[in-house]
C-alpha positions in Angstrom: 0.2 128.0 -6.9 2.2 128.1 -10.1 3.2 131.3 -11.7 1.4 130.3 -14.9 -1.9 129.9 -13.0 -1.4 133.2 -11.2 -0.8 134.8 -14.6 -3.9 133.3 -16.1 -6.0 134.4 -13.1 -4.6 137.9 -13.4 -5.4 138.1 -17.1 -8.9 136.8 -16.5 -9.3 139.5 -13.8 -8.2 142.2 -16.2 -10.6 141.0 -18.9 -13.7 140.3 -16.8 -13.5 142.5 -13.7 -11.5 145.4 -14.9 -13.0 145.1 -18.5 -9.7 146.1 -20.1 -9.7 146.1 -23.9 -8.8 142.9 -25.7 -5.6 144.7 -27.0 -4.6 145.6 -23.5 -5.1 142.0 -22.3 -3.2 140.7 -25.3 -0.3 143.1 -24.6 -0.2 142.0 -20.9 -0.2 138.4 -22.0 2.7 139.0 -24.4 4.7 140.7 -21.7 3.9 138.0 -19.1 4.8 135.3 -21.6 8.2 136.8 -22.0 8.6 136.8 -18.2 7.4 133.2 -18.0 10.1 132.1 -20.5 12.7 133.9 -18.4 11.4 132.2 -15.2 11.3 128.8 -16.9 14.9 129.2 -18.1 15.9 129.9 -14.5 13.8 126.9 -13.2 11.3 129.2 -11.4 7.8 127.9 -11.5 6.1 129.1 -8.3 5.2 132.8 -7.7 6.7 132.6 -4.2 10.1 131.9 -5.7 10.2 135.3 -7.2 12.2 137.6 -5.0 14.1 140.9 -5.4 17.1 139.0 -6.9 14.9 137.5 -9.6 13.3 140.8 -10.4 16.7 142.4 -10.7 18.0 139.6 -12.9 14.9 140.0 -15.1 15.4 143.8 -15.4 19.0 143.2 -16.3 17.9 140.7 -18.9 15.5 143.2 -20.4 18.1 145.9 -20.5 20.7 143.7 -22.3 18.3 142.2 -24.8 16.6 144.0 -27.6 13.0 144.7 -26.5 10.0 146.3 -28.0 9.3 149.9 -27.0 6.3 149.0 -24.8 8.3 146.7 -22.6 11.0 149.3 -22.1 8.4 151.9 -21.2 6.8 149.5 -18.7 10.1 148.7 -17.1 10.9 152.4 -16.7 7.5 153.1 -15.3 8.1 150.6 -12.5 11.4 152.2 -11.5 
């Protein structure tokens, strides 16, 4: 399955099953859209192509590019 479809399924789950607020779902979408652009640039379209190396490259990308406060906080929370 494509990463994009997995992302849409996750957002739907957050909205319908978890009943997260529309603002939370929108913020998740914005964050995942940024990840999607990164993956696309690196020719990654399937979720099973994402490995530790890709995660580390994305973390480096985030740390070297100006990001909004929420994205930086999310990254630190996962460390």
